[in-house]
C-alpha positions as CSV (number, residue, x, y, z in Angstrom):
1,M,101.5,127.5,103.1
2,T,102.3,128.2,99.5
3,V,99.5,129.5,97.3
4,P,99.8,128.1,93.7
5,T,99.7,130.6,90.8
6,A,97.7,130.1,87.6
7,P,99.9,129.0,84.7
8,G,100.5,131.6,81.9
9,R,99.7,131.1,78.2
10,R,103.2,129.8,77.5
11,E,103.1,127.3,80.3
12,R,99.6,126.1,79.2
13,K,100.9,125.6,75.6
14,K,103.9,123.6,76.8
15,A,101.7,121.5,79.0
16,A,99.3,120.8,76.1
17,T,102.2,119.8,73.9
18,R,103.6,117.5,76.5
19,Q,100.2,115.8,77.0
20,K,99.8,115.4,73.3
21,I,103.1,113.7,73.0
22,A,102.4,111.4,76.0
23,D,98.9,110.5,74.7
24,T,100.3,109.8,71.2
25,A,103.0,107.6,72.6
26,L,100.7,105.6,74.8
27,R,98.3,105.0,71.9
28,L,101.1,103.8,69.6
29,F,102.7,101.6,72.3
30,L,99.3,99.9,73.0
31,E,98.5,99.5,69.3
32,R,101.9,98.2,68.0
33,G,103.8,97.1,71.1
34,Y,106.3,99.1,73.2
35,D,109.4,97.7,71.5
36,A,108.0,98.2,68.0
37,V,107.6,101.9,68.4
38,G,110.6,104.3,68.3
39,I,111.0,107.9,69.4
40,R,110.9,109.1,65.8
41,D,107.6,107.3,65.3
42,V,106.1,109.1,68.3
43,A,107.4,112.5,67.2
44,A,106.1,112.1,63.7
45,E,102.7,111.0,64.9
46,A,102.5,113.8,67.4
47,D,103.7,116.3,64.7
48,V,106.6,117.6,66.7
49,A,110.3,117.6,66.3
50,V,112.4,114.9,68.0
51,T,114.2,117.7,69.9
52,T,110.8,119.0,71.1
53,L,109.9,115.5,72.4
54,F,113.2,115.3,74.3
55,S,112.6,118.7,75.8
56,H,109.6,117.3,77.5
57,F,110.7,113.6,78.1
58,A,114.2,112.5,78.9
59,S,113.7,109.0,77.5
60,K,111.4,106.6,75.8
61,E,110.4,105.0,79.1
62,A,109.5,108.4,80.6
63,L,106.7,108.7,78.0
64,I,104.8,106.0,79.8
65,F,105.2,107.7,83.2
66,E,104.2,111.2,82.2
67,R,102.9,112.1,85.7
68,D,106.1,111.1,87.3
69,D,107.3,114.6,88.1
70,D,103.8,115.8,89.1
71,F,103.5,113.0,91.7
72,E,106.9,113.6,93.1
73,E,106.2,117.3,93.5
74,R,102.8,116.6,95.1
75,L,104.3,114.3,97.6
76,T,106.9,116.8,98.7
77,R,104.4,119.7,98.8
78,A,102.1,117.5,100.9
79,V,104.9,117.7,103.5
80,A,105.8,121.4,103.1
81,D,102.4,122.9,102.4
82,R,100.2,121.0,104.9
83,A,98.5,123.0,107.6
84,P,100.5,123.6,110.8
85,D,98.2,121.3,112.8
86,E,97.8,118.6,110.2
87,P,99.7,115.3,110.9
88,L,102.1,114.1,108.2
89,I,100.8,110.6,107.4
90,P,97.2,111.5,106.5
91,A,98.5,114.3,104.2
92,L,100.7,111.7,102.4
93,R,97.9,109.2,102.2
94,R,95.8,111.6,100.2
95,E,98.4,111.8,97.6
96,V,98.9,108.1,97.5
97,E,95.2,107.5,97.2
98,A,95.1,109.9,94.2
99,L,97.9,108.0,92.5
100,V,96.2,104.6,93.2
101,R,93.0,105.9,91.7
102,H,94.9,107.0,88.6
103,C,96.7,103.7,88.3
104,T,93.5,101.6,88.7
105,A,91.2,103.7,86.5
106,D,89.3,102.2,83.6
107,G,91.8,101.4,80.8
108,A,94.8,101.2,83.1
109,A,95.1,97.4,83.0
110,P,96.7,97.1,79.5
111,I,99.2,99.8,80.4
112,W,100.3,97.9,83.5
113,H,100.5,94.7,81.5
114,M,102.8,96.5,79.1
115,I,105.0,97.8,81.9
116,E,105.2,94.4,83.7
117,T,106.2,92.6,80.5
118,S,108.9,95.1,79.6
119,P,112.2,94.8,81.5
120,A,113.1,98.4,80.5
121,L,109.8,99.8,81.8
122,R,110.0,97.7,85.1
123,E,113.5,99.0,85.7
124,Y,112.4,102.6,85.0
125,E,109.4,102.2,87.4
126,E,111.6,100.9,90.1
127,S,114.2,103.7,89.8
128,M,111.4,106.2,89.7
129,R,110.0,104.9,93.0
130,L,113.5,105.1,94.6
131,R,113.8,108.7,93.4
132,H,110.4,109.6,94.8
133,A,111.4,108.1,98.1
134,E,114.6,110.0,98.3
135,S,112.8,113.3,97.5
136,L,110.1,112.6,100.1
137,A,112.7,111.7,102.7
138,A,114.5,114.9,102.0
139,A,111.3,116.9,102.5
140,V,110.5,115.1,105.7
141,G,114.0,115.6,107.0
142,A,113.8,119.3,106.1
143,D,110.6,120.0,107.9
144,P,111.5,121.9,111.2
145,G,108.4,120.4,112.9
146,L,109.5,116.8,112.3
147,T,112.5,116.0,114.4
148,V,113.4,112.6,113.1
149,T,116.6,110.9,112.1
150,P,117.6,110.6,108.4
151,T,117.1,106.8,108.7
152,A,113.5,107.3,110.0
153,A,112.8,109.8,107.3
154,R,114.0,107.5,104.6
155,T,112.2,104.5,106.1
156,V,108.8,106.1,106.3
157,A,109.3,107.6,102.8
158,R,110.0,104.1,101.4
159,F,106.9,102.7,103.1
160,V,104.7,105.5,101.7
161,I,106.1,105.2,98.1
162,D,105.8,101.4,98.0
163,S,102.3,101.5,99.4
164,Y,100.9,102.6,96.1
165,A,102.3,99.6,94.3
166,V,101.0,97.1,96.9
167,A,97.5,98.8,96.9
168,R,97.4,99.0,93.1
169,E,97.8,95.2,92.9
170,A,95.3,94.4,95.6
171,A,91.7,93.2,94.9
172,D,90.4,96.0,97.1
173,P,92.9,99.0,96.8
174,E,91.1,101.1,99.4
175,A,91.1,98.3,102.0
176,A,94.7,97.6,101.3
177,L,95.6,101.3,101.9
178,D,93.7,101.2,105.2
179,E,95.8,98.2,106.3
180,I,99.1,99.6,104.9
181,F,98.7,103.1,106.5
182,A,97.7,101.6,109.8
183,M,101.2,100.0,109.8
184,I,102.9,103.2,108.5
185,E,101.2,105.2,111.3
186,A,102.5,102.7,113.9
187,A,106.0,102.9,112.5
188,W,105.8,106.7,112.4
189,A,104.7,106.8,116.0
190,V,107.9,105.0,117.0
191,A,110.1,107.3,115.0
192,H,108.2,110.5,115.9
193,P,106.8,110.0,119.4
194,S,104.9,113.3,119.4
195,A,102.8,111.9,116.5
196,R,101.3,109.2,118.8
197,A,97.6,109.6,119.7
198,P,97.0,110.5,123.3
199,A,96.2,107.5,125.6
200,R,92.5,107.1,126.3
201,P,91.5,107.7,130.0
202,K,90.7,104.5,131.8
203,S,87.0,104.0,132.5
């Protein structure tokens, strides 16, 4: 299991600048509308150079999904860094639950309305989910304790990634996750027989 190290001063400063840019962009987008705000507007308001903004965010769309890379890394680390005796699916569910809480927190509704009404943001969000699924599938496939086919790894990864979007839109996200992950567990048991719970003895 990898032990994370505390970030140094330079890393903390970079993270603070990145967060400032993201917070500024979100405020401007919500105040003026996503299409009405340009990259230069965000940079000027955040008091950074445009080149500095692009060193943190590859595109205007990425400003909205500022936790994109963090979530992708947490998912892959949930596979690689879990305890030797910890099953895969519960480890992944914890990360999905964290994302769902983030996406359903107070104040999130206007952000999702902005995303859903912008073709560019919807397209970015869909491509982001596909990228996360491919990274997760690669991590599952690379785990020496998980002897599954590439198809099985990609399938379970897609299920896990899409589960957050389904749960986020549900009236009861936690109940939705219970239902979704019961199905994911069943599918995983087919692809990875050793993950099946032992049969209960007959009374």
